[in-house]
TIMAR-559959 format. One line per field, with one value per residue: residue number from 1; residue in three letters; chain; x, y, z of N, C-alpha, C in turn. Coordinates in steps of 0.05 Angstrom, whole numbers. Layout:
BEGIN
pos: (NUM ...)
code: (ala ...)
unit: (A ...)
n_u: (X ...)
n_v: (Y ...)
n_w: (Z ...)
ca_u: (X ...)
ca_v: (Y ...)
ca_w: (Z ...)
c_u: (X ...)
c_v: (Y ...)
c_w: (Z ...)
//
This chain:
BEGIN
pos: (1 2 3 4 5 6 7 8 9 10 11 12 13 14 15 16 17 18 19 20 21 22 23 24 25 26 27 28 29 30 31 32 33 34 35 36 37 38 39 40 41 42 43 44 45 46 47 48 49 50 51 52 53 54 55 56 57 58 59 60 61 62 63 64 65 66 67 68 69 70 71 72 73 74 75 76 77 78 79 80 81 82 83 84 85 86 87 88 89 90 91 92 93 94 95 96 97 98 99 100 101 102 103 104 105 106 107 108 109 110 111 112 113 114 115 116 117 118 119 120 121 122 123 124 125 126 127 128 129 130 131 132 133 134 135 136 137 138 139 140 141 142 143 144 145 146 147 148 149 150 151 152 153 154 155 156 157 158 159 160 161 162 163 164 165 166 167 168 169 170 171 172 173 174 175 176 177 178 179 180 181 182 183 184 185 186 187 188 189 190 191 192 193 194 195 196 197 198 199 200 201 202 203 204 205 206 207 208 209 210 211 212 213 214 215 216 217 218 219 220 221 222 223 224 225 226 227 228 229 230 231 232 233 234 235 236 237 238 239 240 241 242 243 244 245 246 247 248 249 250 251 252 253 254 255 256 257 258 259 260 261 262 263 264 265 266 267 268 269 270 271 272 273 274 275 276 277 278 279 280 281 282 283 284 285 286 287 288 289 290 291 292 293 294 295 296 297 298 299 300 301 302 303 304 305 306 307 308 309 310 311 312 313 314 315 316 317 318 319 320 321 322 323 324 325 326 327 328 329 330 331 332 333 334 335 336 337 338 339 340 341 342 343 344 345 346 347 348 349 350 351 352 353 354 355 356 357 358 359 360 361 362 363 364 365 366 367 368 369 370 371 372 373 374 375 376 377 378 379 380 381 382 383 384 385 386 387 388 389 390 391 392 393 394 395 396 397 398 399 400 401 402 403 404 405 406 407 408 409 410 411 412 413 414 415 416 417 418 419 420 421 422 423 424 425 426)
code: (met leu arg glu ser glu arg phe pro cys ile asp gly leu arg ala leu ala ala ile ser val val leu cys his thr ala gly ala thr ser ile ala ser thr pro glu gly ser tyr leu val glu leu arg ser gly val gln val phe phe val ile ser gly phe val leu tyr arg pro phe ala arg ala his leu thr gly glu ile gly pro ala leu val pro tyr leu arg arg arg phe leu arg ile tyr pro ala tyr trp met val leu thr ile cys val tyr val leu his val leu tyr leu asp gly leu arg ala val val thr asn tyr ala leu val gln thr tyr val arg gln asp ser ile tyr asp gly leu ala pro ala trp thr leu val val glu met ser phe tyr leu ala leu pro val ile ala tyr ala ile gly arg ser gly arg thr arg pro leu asn ala glu phe ala gly leu ala leu leu phe cys ile ser met leu cys thr ala trp thr ala phe gly thr ser pro gln phe val gln ile leu pro met asn phe ser pro phe ala leu gly met leu leu ala val leu ser val his phe arg asp arg ser leu pro ser trp leu ala ala met ser ser arg pro trp ala ser trp phe val ala ile ala ala trp ser ala leu thr trp ala val his tyr pro ala val leu pro leu phe gly arg ile pro gly trp lys ile leu ala tyr thr leu leu leu asp ile ile gly leu phe met val phe pro ala val phe gly asp gln gln trp gly ala ile arg gln gly leu arg leu arg pro ile val tyr leu gly ala ile ser tyr gly ile tyr leu trp his asp pro leu ile ser glu leu ser lys trp val asn pro arg thr ile val ala gly asp pro ile ala asn trp leu ala phe thr cys leu val leu ala thr thr val val val ala thr leu ser trp tyr ala val glu arg pro leu ile ala val ser arg gly ser val phe pro his phe his arg arg arg asn gly val phe val val asn pro ser val ala pro ser pro thr his his leu ser ser pro thr val arg pro asp pro his pro thr val leu ala pro thr pro glu asp)
unit: (A A A A A A A A A A A A A A A A A A A A A A A A A A A A A A A A A A A A A A A A A A A A A A A A A A A A A A A A A A A A A A A A A A A A A A A A A A A A A A A A A A A A A A A A A A A A A A A A A A A A A A A A A A A A A A A A A A A A A A A A A A A A A A A A A A A A A A A A A A A A A A A A A A A A A A A A A A A A A A A A A A A A A A A A A A A A A A A A A A A A A A A A A A A A A A A A A A A A A A A A A A A A A A A A A A A A A A A A A A A A A A A A A A A A A A A A A A A A A A A A A A A A A A A A A A A A A A A A A A A A A A A A A A A A A A A A A A A A A A A A A A A A A A A A A A A A A A A A A A A A A A A A A A A A A A A A A A A A A A A A A A A A A A A A A A A A A A A A A A A A A A A A A A A A A A A A A A A A A A A A A A A A A A A A A A A A A A A A A A A A A A A A A A A A A A A A A A A A A A A A A A A A A A A A A A A A A A A A A A A A A A A A A A)
n_u: (177 161 154 165 142 93 31 -14 -46 -93 -132 -174 -210 -224 -259 -297 -314 -335 -372 -407 -424 -461 -492 -516 -538 -574 -612 -627 -657 -700 -735 -753 -720 -695 -708 -696 -655 -596 -615 -602 -538 -536 -560 -525 -485 -480 -431 -396 -393 -358 -316 -303 -292 -253 -207 -218 -190 -144 -115 -127 -99 -40 -8 2 19 68 83 98 134 178 194 173 140 75 4 -23 -76 -122 -121 -128 -176 -207 -210 -231 -287 -302 -292 -338 -386 -413 -428 -464 -501 -526 -545 -579 -622 -640 -662 -706 -733 -745 -747 -772 -761 -746 -755 -756 -774 -799 -762 -719 -710 -693 -643 -613 -604 -573 -531 -509 -509 -550 -558 -542 -578 -622 -650 -678 -673 -652 -691 -707 -694 -635 -623 -571 -535 -521 -470 -442 -450 -421 -361 -352 -351 -305 -263 -265 -249 -194 -145 -140 -136 -87 -60 -53 -27 19 47 55 88 146 192 186 156 137 116 88 51 26 -3 -35 -69 -88 -116 -161 -194 -198 -233 -276 -293 -315 -355 -390 -406 -424 -474 -494 -504 -534 -559 -539 -510 -541 -495 -446 -465 -445 -398 -353 -368 -357 -306 -269 -261 -237 -191 -167 -163 -122 -83 -56 -35 7 39 54 81 130 140 171 216 240 261 204 162 174 121 86 101 92 29 26 40 9 -54 -101 -104 -117 -164 -192 -199 -233 -280 -296 -310 -357 -381 -398 -416 -462 -492 -488 -528 -571 -593 -591 -595 -573 -515 -494 -475 -466 -495 -543 -553 -577 -543 -480 -491 -495 -435 -407 -416 -397 -351 -334 -352 -313 -265 -279 -273 -223 -187 -197 -178 -123 -92 -88 -56 0 42 72 44 33 21 -12 -81 -127 -100 -88 -143 -165 -141 -160 -193 -241 -260 -227 -252 -309 -292 -270 -318 -349 -366 -411 -433 -456 -484 -518 -552 -592 -633 -649 -663 -715 -750 -735 -773 -828 -835 -826 -837 -796 -803 -832 -813 -793 -838 -840 -795 -745 -691 -674 -710 -691 -636 -648 -668 -628 -585 -617 -617 -561 -544 -574 -562 -494 -491 -516 -482 -438 -440 -453 -400 -364 -381 -391 -360 -303 -289 -284 -247 -212 -202 -198 -143 -121 -124 -160 -149 -127 -85 -45 -5 10 60 89 86 39 27 4 32 42 38 85 81 23 8 -23 5 44 7 -33 -107 -152 -209 -189 -199 -167 -108 -58 8 11 31 -8 -73 -105 -176 -168 -128 -136 -110 -104 -137 -173)
n_v: (354 300 244 205 152 151 131 163 147 166 185 151 153 200 197 167 200 235 220 197 242 262 234 241 294 284 254 292 327 289 275 308 349 382 423 453 485 455 414 457 457 407 406 439 400 381 395 356 340 380 360 314 332 365 315 293 331 325 268 250 292 292 243 269 316 308 279 328 352 320 297 252 204 219 188 147 151 123 79 107 135 80 59 107 99 45 52 83 81 24 15 61 54 -7 12 52 24 -19 15 41 10 -41 -29 13 67 110 154 152 190 182 164 196 217 166 157 198 199 151 157 191 254 277 332 366 372 377 429 417 365 336 321 270 214 182 225 248 244 293 303 264 279 326 299 260 303 325 287 279 329 335 317 346 387 381 374 420 456 426 440 495 497 474 504 534 489 493 545 546 512 532 575 563 536 574 607 566 567 622 622 596 621 663 644 625 680 700 660 681 735 744 708 645 604 535 492 514 510 462 441 484 527 493 486 506 469 431 451 472 421 402 441 415 373 390 419 371 340 377 376 332 315 355 406 433 488 533 560 524 477 482 487 430 401 411 382 394 442 458 430 461 511 495 470 525 545 521 523 581 588 562 593 639 620 604 636 693 745 745 738 772 752 739 795 831 820 782 753 760 722 672 669 678 637 599 600 596 539 521 525 494 449 447 453 409 363 377 358 306 299 331 323 284 224 182 210 246 249 264 244 184 169 175 128 84 17 16 54 69 17 37 79 44 32 80 104 70 80 130 127 88 109 149 135 88 112 138 84 62 95 82 42 59 122 174 212 208 166 168 197 269 283 312 300 255 227 242 216 156 144 154 120 73 80 94 28 -4 18 13 -43 -65 -26 -54 -103 -82 -68 -120 -152 -123 -66 -83 -125 -104 -60 -90 -106 -54 -46 -80 -135 -194 -231 -203 -235 -257 -258 -269 -305 -303 -349 -376 -391 -378 -352 -330 -270 -230 -176 -171 -218 -253 -253 -305 -317 -289 -288 -309 -289 -231 -175 -146 -140 -144 -136 -98 -40 -19 -28 -23 -31 -77 -57 -6 40 104 131 98)
n_w: (253 200 181 117 118 148 168 182 234 265 228 213 262 268 220 242 285 252 222 263 287 247 252 298 287 259 281 325 294 283 337 387 417 386 388 439 473 476 436 392 384 375 328 292 289 240 219 215 154 143 165 146 88 95 106 61 23 46 48 -4 -44 -21 -42 -94 -81 -61 -110 -134 -102 -97 -140 -154 -180 -197 -172 -216 -271 -287 -238 -200 -210 -212 -167 -130 -159 -143 -90 -77 -108 -113 -50 -55 -91 -67 -22 -39 -71 -44 -7 -35 -64 -34 20 19 32 18 -41 -110 -166 -224 -277 -296 -248 -226 -259 -257 -191 -186 -216 -184 -192 -189 -162 -192 -240 -202 -159 -121 -116 -72 -37 -61 -70 -29 19 51 5 -23 -9 -31 -81 -84 -65 -109 -148 -135 -137 -191 -210 -183 -212 -251 -228 -200 -237 -265 -218 -217 -272 -269 -224 -244 -234 -175 -138 -89 -73 -119 -103 -54 -82 -115 -86 -49 -91 -103 -52 -57 -97 -81 -39 -65 -100 -61 -34 -88 -96 -47 -47 -97 -145 -162 -209 -214 -212 -192 -147 -121 -125 -132 -92 -50 -52 -5 46 30 -4 45 78 23 36 83 66 40 60 99 76 56 101 122 127 150 203 240 239 293 309 276 306 360 363 334 381 416 417 441 446 389 372 418 383 340 378 396 350 325 375 372 318 328 369 342 296 314 366 345 370 423 408 354 306 248 229 202 150 95 65 82 123 99 84 126 155 125 126 179 184 156 190 234 208 201 241 270 240 241 280 267 228 239 287 338 330 373 424 475 494 460 408 425 437 389 370 391 383 379 365 315 286 279 238 205 183 170 126 108 160 143 100 117 151 156 119 152 201 177 177 220 247 231 270 327 353 354 382 431 459 506 546 557 564 529 523 549 515 464 468 477 434 393 410 391 339 329 345 310 255 257 262 208 176 193 162 110 105 101 67 22 13 36 1 -54 -37 -34 -90 -115 -95 -131 -120 -109 -69 -11 12 -13 -69 -145 -171 -231 -253 -237 -185 -121 -77 -8 16 45 67 78 104 160 226 264 310 299 302 263 270 272 259 219 168 166 201 250 313 322 298 250 223 170 156 132 74 76 37 22)
ca_u: (196 149 168 147 126 85 15 -27 -68 -118 -154 -196 -213 -235 -274 -316 -327 -355 -395 -422 -435 -474 -518 -531 -550 -604 -623 -641 -678 -722 -745 -768 -704 -691 -720 -687 -625 -583 -616 -584 -516 -528 -567 -501 -459 -476 -409 -374 -393 -340 -284 -303 -291 -217 -197 -208 -173 -115 -106 -127 -83 -18 4 1 28 93 100 98 153 198 197 165 120 44 -6 -37 -95 -137 -120 -133 -211 -220 -206 -249 -305 -309 -302 -362 -416 -425 -444 -483 -525 -541 -566 -608 -632 -649 -683 -725 -753 -748 -755 -797 -764 -744 -781 -749 -801 -797 -743 -703 -690 -671 -616 -597 -589 -555 -505 -494 -520 -579 -562 -539 -599 -649 -645 -697 -662 -643 -711 -710 -668 -618 -618 -537 -526 -513 -448 -428 -438 -393 -343 -346 -345 -283 -244 -253 -227 -175 -122 -138 -126 -66 -39 -49 -19 46 52 65 106 171 219 187 135 121 104 61 29 5 -16 -54 -88 -104 -135 -189 -201 -220 -255 -299 -308 -329 -376 -410 -412 -433 -501 -509 -513 -542 -571 -515 -524 -536 -465 -434 -463 -441 -365 -338 -379 -348 -269 -249 -246 -212 -169 -152 -144 -94 -54 -44 -27 26 54 61 97 140 161 169 241 248 241 177 175 164 86 71 115 74 11 27 46 -15 -74 -124 -111 -130 -195 -212 -214 -257 -303 -312 -326 -376 -401 -399 -431 -489 -505 -501 -553 -594 -591 -578 -597 -549 -487 -497 -443 -477 -500 -569 -555 -570 -509 -460 -490 -475 -411 -398 -418 -383 -316 -334 -350 -275 -249 -277 -257 -191 -169 -205 -161 -94 -75 -80 -30 29 53 77 9 17 14 -30 -114 -136 -90 -96 -170 -178 -131 -170 -195 -275 -259 -211 -273 -316 -276 -266 -353 -363 -385 -432 -457 -473 -498 -544 -563 -614 -655 -663 -686 -737 -750 -741 -793 -850 -835 -828 -848 -785 -810 -855 -798 -788 -842 -840 -766 -730 -661 -675 -716 -665 -614 -660 -674 -606 -577 -635 -606 -533 -542 -586 -537 -466 -499 -522 -457 -414 -453 -441 -367 -352 -401 -392 -336 -278 -271 -275 -220 -178 -202 -183 -119 -105 -126 -175 -134 -102 -63 -36 3 11 73 93 80 11 20 -4 40 38 48 95 68 -3 3 -22 32 36 -6 -58 -130 -169 -230 -176 -200 -138 -96 -22 15 15 27 -41 -76 -141 -193 -163 -110 -143 -98 -117 -145 -198)
ca_v: (327 289 214 190 130 150 131 174 128 177 191 129 161 228 193 156 221 264 202 201 275 277 211 255 313 278 244 314 328 270 276 338 352 397 456 462 499 430 415 477 453 379 404 437 379 379 412 331 342 385 347 292 345 365 292 280 339 317 240 247 303 287 229 295 337 284 281 360 375 308 297 223 196 216 176 137 167 108 63 124 138 60 68 119 90 30 62 110 75 -4 12 72 34 -25 31 63 -2 -40 36 47 -22 -63 -24 38 93 128 152 163 204 178 150 222 214 145 159 224 190 127 168 220 280 295 363 380 368 398 450 406 333 326 305 248 195 191 251 255 243 311 311 252 281 343 287 257 319 333 263 280 355 340 309 367 408 379 377 448 461 415 454 515 500 475 521 533 483 497 575 537 499 558 606 539 531 600 609 550 578 651 614 579 646 680 632 627 705 703 652 688 763 742 679 634 576 510 482 539 512 441 435 503 532 483 481 513 448 414 469 469 386 394 449 402 354 401 423 354 338 395 383 306 316 385 406 450 519 538 564 494 459 493 476 404 385 420 383 401 472 453 417 479 525 477 470 548 555 498 537 613 579 552 620 661 620 602 651 713 771 743 732 784 750 756 819 831 829 750 749 766 704 650 675 679 613 579 605 574 509 511 533 475 424 449 445 382 348 388 342 274 302 335 323 249 210 167 224 263 234 261 224 162 161 168 105 62 2 13 87 55 12 54 98 40 28 102 109 58 92 157 119 79 121 167 121 76 132 124 63 58 110 63 13 75 150 185 236 195 142 172 230 289 292 315 296 223 212 235 187 130 134 158 94 56 81 74 -3 -14 31 -2 -66 -59 -23 -78 -121 -72 -71 -142 -159 -106 -55 -92 -139 -72 -45 -113 -115 -33 -52 -94 -161 -195 -238 -188 -248 -273 -243 -293 -302 -314 -385 -379 -402 -367 -348 -308 -244 -226 -147 -166 -231 -260 -277 -340 -308 -268 -297 -310 -270 -205 -164 -136 -162 -139 -132 -70 -40 5 -37 -11 -58 -87 -34 10 66 140 137 78)
ca_w: (225 195 158 94 126 166 166 186 239 272 206 218 289 258 202 256 291 236 212 281 291 227 257 320 277 243 311 343 273 281 360 403 436 363 394 461 475 469 403 378 394 358 294 276 285 215 203 217 134 136 171 121 62 92 110 29 5 50 35 -39 -50 -14 -68 -125 -69 -61 -131 -143 -92 -97 -163 -158 -206 -183 -175 -247 -268 -282 -218 -173 -213 -207 -124 -129 -166 -128 -64 -73 -128 -109 -28 -49 -103 -52 0 -56 -80 -17 8 -45 -73 -14 49 15 53 -1 -61 -143 -175 -252 -293 -287 -223 -219 -267 -238 -165 -189 -231 -166 -210 -177 -153 -220 -251 -192 -139 -95 -108 -36 -25 -83 -65 -4 18 48 -15 -34 -2 -44 -113 -82 -71 -132 -169 -126 -150 -212 -212 -169 -225 -273 -209 -196 -267 -268 -209 -221 -291 -264 -208 -237 -219 -151 -126 -66 -88 -140 -87 -34 -104 -127 -68 -51 -115 -100 -36 -64 -118 -62 -20 -85 -106 -39 -33 -109 -81 -19 -50 -114 -152 -185 -233 -204 -217 -179 -107 -117 -117 -134 -66 -31 -44 15 62 2 -9 76 64 5 48 102 48 26 97 116 60 56 133 124 139 154 233 234 252 316 307 277 319 385 353 333 407 438 401 453 436 361 385 424 367 330 385 398 330 327 390 354 298 344 380 315 285 332 378 335 386 434 393 330 303 217 220 193 113 95 45 98 139 84 83 158 165 116 149 211 182 155 213 241 194 190 258 277 222 241 302 258 207 248 316 353 336 400 444 479 502 442 390 431 433 362 359 407 366 375 342 292 272 264 219 182 174 169 100 113 169 133 81 126 179 156 117 179 209 173 183 253 257 232 295 350 355 360 399 444 470 544 545 573 575 502 520 549 487 435 474 469 405 382 417 381 311 326 347 285 236 267 246 178 165 184 142 89 109 93 48 -7 15 40 -25 -66 -27 -47 -120 -122 -102 -149 -117 -91 -44 -1 34 -29 -101 -162 -192 -269 -253 -232 -160 -106 -52 14 12 72 74 89 114 188 248 274 336 289 304 244 277 278 226 207 156 171 234 257 334 328 270 236 206 149 153 105 66 80 14 14)
c_u: (179 171 155 134 106 46 -11 -52 -91 -140 -173 -216 -231 -260 -298 -328 -342 -378 -421 -437 -455 -496 -533 -537 -574 -621 -637 -666 -706 -741 -748 -741 -692 -688 -709 -667 -603 -589 -600 -558 -514 -540 -547 -475 -464 -449 -396 -372 -370 -307 -282 -288 -257 -201 -190 -191 -143 -108 -104 -109 -55 -2 17 19 69 109 109 130 178 211 193 145 83 26 -23 -62 -118 -148 -128 -166 -219 -225 -235 -282 -318 -310 -327 -386 -429 -438 -471 -512 -540 -553 -587 -624 -653 -677 -705 -747 -759 -768 -783 -794 -753 -758 -763 -773 -791 -773 -717 -682 -677 -645 -596 -577 -569 -533 -487 -492 -536 -574 -551 -559 -621 -640 -648 -687 -654 -677 -724 -690 -658 -604 -587 -525 -511 -493 -421 -425 -416 -372 -335 -333 -311 -259 -247 -243 -199 -152 -122 -128 -99 -38 -30 -27 19 59 62 79 130 197 217 158 119 108 80 30 11 -12 -38 -84 -106 -121 -163 -195 -214 -239 -285 -311 -323 -354 -392 -415 -429 -473 -510 -521 -527 -553 -541 -530 -518 -506 -451 -438 -455 -403 -349 -345 -357 -322 -263 -244 -228 -188 -158 -143 -119 -72 -44 -32 3 42 67 85 128 164 161 200 260 240 221 177 158 134 77 76 98 38 8 31 27 -42 -105 -139 -129 -163 -209 -226 -232 -278 -321 -315 -348 -395 -411 -420 -467 -498 -510 -522 -581 -610 -584 -575 -579 -522 -497 -472 -450 -481 -531 -569 -546 -545 -485 -466 -484 -455 -391 -396 -403 -354 -313 -338 -321 -251 -250 -271 -227 -182 -179 -187 -132 -81 -66 -62 -7 26 62 44 6 16 -8 -61 -128 -132 -105 -123 -177 -161 -147 -187 -228 -274 -254 -234 -286 -319 -274 -289 -351 -377 -407 -450 -465 -487 -529 -562 -589 -639 -665 -670 -714 -751 -757 -758 -823 -853 -845 -831 -826 -784 -830 -831 -800 -810 -848 -813 -753 -706 -660 -693 -700 -639 -619 -665 -639 -586 -589 -615 -576 -529 -547 -564 -504 -470 -503 -495 -437 -417 -446 -410 -355 -367 -393 -364 -314 -270 -269 -254 -195 -179 -189 -161 -108 -102 -146 -173 -119 -78 -46 -28 2 43 74 78 51 7 26 17 42 45 51 83 40 -8 4 3 22 12 -37 -80 -144 -194 -220 -176 -182 -121 -60 -21 20 18 0 -47 -101 -153 -182 -135 -115 -119 -111 -138 -164 -215)
c_v: (308 260 206 162 125 154 144 157 137 190 178 138 184 219 182 183 243 246 206 227 274 257 226 279 313 263 263 317 319 264 310 356 382 429 470 473 470 419 438 466 419 389 409 425 369 385 383 331 351 379 326 303 343 343 285 291 332 286 237 263 298 265 255 318 322 291 310 364 360 304 266 226 198 192 170 139 145 93 84 124 111 59 74 108 68 34 68 86 49 -2 36 66 18 -8 48 45 -10 -19 44 32 -45 -48 2 57 116 130 167 163 201 176 178 218 194 145 174 214 170 137 186 246 290 322 390 391 388 405 424 374 327 312 277 235 193 220 266 259 263 312 289 255 310 327 282 276 328 310 266 306 350 334 328 389 406 375 405 464 448 425 476 514 479 477 522 517 484 526 563 523 517 572 586 537 555 604 595 557 603 647 599 605 660 673 626 652 707 691 661 722 760 706 659 606 544 490 489 528 483 443 463 515 518 467 481 499 434 426 462 436 388 412 427 381 370 402 395 328 344 383 360 301 334 398 431 466 525 540 536 475 462 478 447 385 397 416 394 427 476 452 441 497 519 480 503 553 545 514 565 609 570 579 634 648 617 619 679 743 775 746 747 778 755 778 811 827 795 744 744 739 670 650 671 649 581 575 591 543 494 505 502 450 421 436 424 363 354 368 321 279 308 332 293 243 197 190 242 242 239 239 194 146 162 143 87 51 5 35 78 43 22 77 77 38 58 108 94 63 116 150 112 94 135 149 97 91 136 105 58 75 104 55 32 102 154 198 228 171 153 197 247 302 285 296 267 214 216 212 161 120 147 130 67 56 79 50 -7 -8 18 -34 -75 -52 -43 -96 -106 -71 -100 -155 -143 -89 -63 -103 -117 -63 -67 -106 -85 -36 -65 -129 -173 -210 -222 -205 -259 -254 -274 -283 -307 -342 -393 -390 -388 -361 -327 -287 -228 -190 -148 -197 -234 -265 -293 -333 -290 -284 -296 -292 -244 -200 -148 -154 -159 -131 -108 -58 -25 -6 -24 -37 -50 -70 -17 31 89 138 119 97)
c_w: (229 174 136 105 142 161 176 214 261 249 209 241 281 243 224 276 266 225 236 293 269 236 278 305 267 271 322 328 278 314 371 414 408 365 420 452 464 440 388 373 377 339 284 282 255 198 209 184 127 140 141 91 64 94 70 12 23 41 2 -45 -48 -32 -90 -108 -76 -82 -145 -129 -85 -120 -166 -174 -189 -191 -208 -243 -271 -260 -197 -183 -218 -171 -123 -131 -145 -90 -55 -87 -117 -72 -35 -65 -92 -38 -17 -58 -60 -2 -8 -57 -48 19 49 33 38 -27 -88 -148 -207 -260 -291 -265 -205 -227 -251 -207 -170 -192 -213 -183 -201 -176 -174 -231 -237 -171 -107 -96 -90 -30 -46 -71 -32 -1 31 30 -39 -39 -20 -72 -109 -82 -95 -150 -164 -138 -172 -221 -202 -184 -241 -255 -199 -213 -275 -245 -205 -252 -287 -240 -211 -231 -191 -140 -117 -68 -95 -125 -62 -61 -104 -113 -54 -69 -110 -76 -42 -83 -104 -53 -52 -104 -93 -36 -69 -106 -57 -25 -79 -126 -187 -192 -212 -194 -199 -141 -104 -113 -113 -104 -43 -31 -24 33 39 1 21 67 46 22 64 88 47 44 103 95 58 76 141 134 135 191 228 244 273 324 302 294 339 377 352 364 429 416 421 449 411 357 391 406 346 343 385 378 324 345 384 337 314 349 366 294 292 349 373 358 419 424 359 299 262 213 211 162 118 88 63 122 130 95 105 157 151 123 163 208 171 178 226 231 202 222 279 267 233 258 298 235 223 286 324 353 362 428 452 478 472 420 406 433 412 357 371 381 361 360 323 274 263 245 204 170 158 149 102 140 158 112 87 144 185 143 145 201 211 180 215 260 252 257 323 337 367 379 417 461 501 539 574 582 556 498 526 527 464 449 472 442 388 385 402 354 310 326 320 249 241 256 217 163 160 167 114 83 102 71 15 -9 18 16 -40 -67 -37 -78 -121 -117 -110 -147 -95 -68 -38 18 15 -57 -116 -170 -216 -273 -251 -209 -145 -83 -30 11 36 82 80 102 145 200 246 294 329 296 281 245 285 250 215 195 149 194 236 294 341 307 269 223 183 140 134 107 70 56 4 38)
//
């Protein structure tokens, strides 16, 4: 049984793992470990992107699913779009501007590249635009496309499910998943238009996250079915499935002679690869949605303060790590830090990149992201609200307790505090 007040405290921990996995993937590509067996696993940590997509589908669709299934009023369109805009664009613009015009580690070829990269539509215009601007930004184009499409999708599902809302939810999400698989097959076995390869091909992880949102709302005051209860009480089993899929994916891609999972048809390889990525995303996120969030080593680990903090600044980590790899490579050769030992060499360079990235992402969080989250919630001063007579008074829902130190990063008391206690949507 789930409670409506549940805050899903493990979500930030998952964001931290997803961001760090992408960093590890890119540092492996920058060092000599990529050609080793260990490097094959590290390269496939790119699957952290899929975890981000599943999380987005879950946390952003859940208010819509709650409105459909309970009859509550759904999210207002303008505040929703304002929150999404302020969460994504300003921090991205800062990184792009500094890296292109100050550090000169990124390059924008002409006015068209400048406009499309700042608007986050570059992959709609040029297939090779990933080589202009911030390379990981292709995922931000997918995310922004999903943000814009989500209210339309939610409206369509809501309109079709007035009499049987739960059935409409399942049917709508199944349709999204099938569209994603069909678009993936179209791209794999033929030549699909460029726009198909952005959001339509990537609908599947979002749809799986939306499915988790629907199930979490439906069972918030109901007993879980036995199969769901069994899975939620064994988070290690869920992660075992995800790790097995990651291992199978690695072997199938890098050692096809040993594990010919994808067969000899290139198109089937793309389709099977996508399905394995979706399995990884779904089963990594599942324990953070269902089950007692205070039980089990996995959930307790995801709720540790350092992990939660990294989750809060994960967007900054994701934005900054790739250009910082380029900048740090100017000062140290990532392939020769520890000569003759690819693993030690990768570890040394990864520690350097992670330490630098966390520092820079922290500055980004406090200087840009955190203030804009407060603005997106409707207040620049999260500890206060304004009365009609214009007098500011302490808001008890976010006021610090008497024992709360000014240096603490949380803004409201919680037995398991998160940095700024961000909502999942942040």
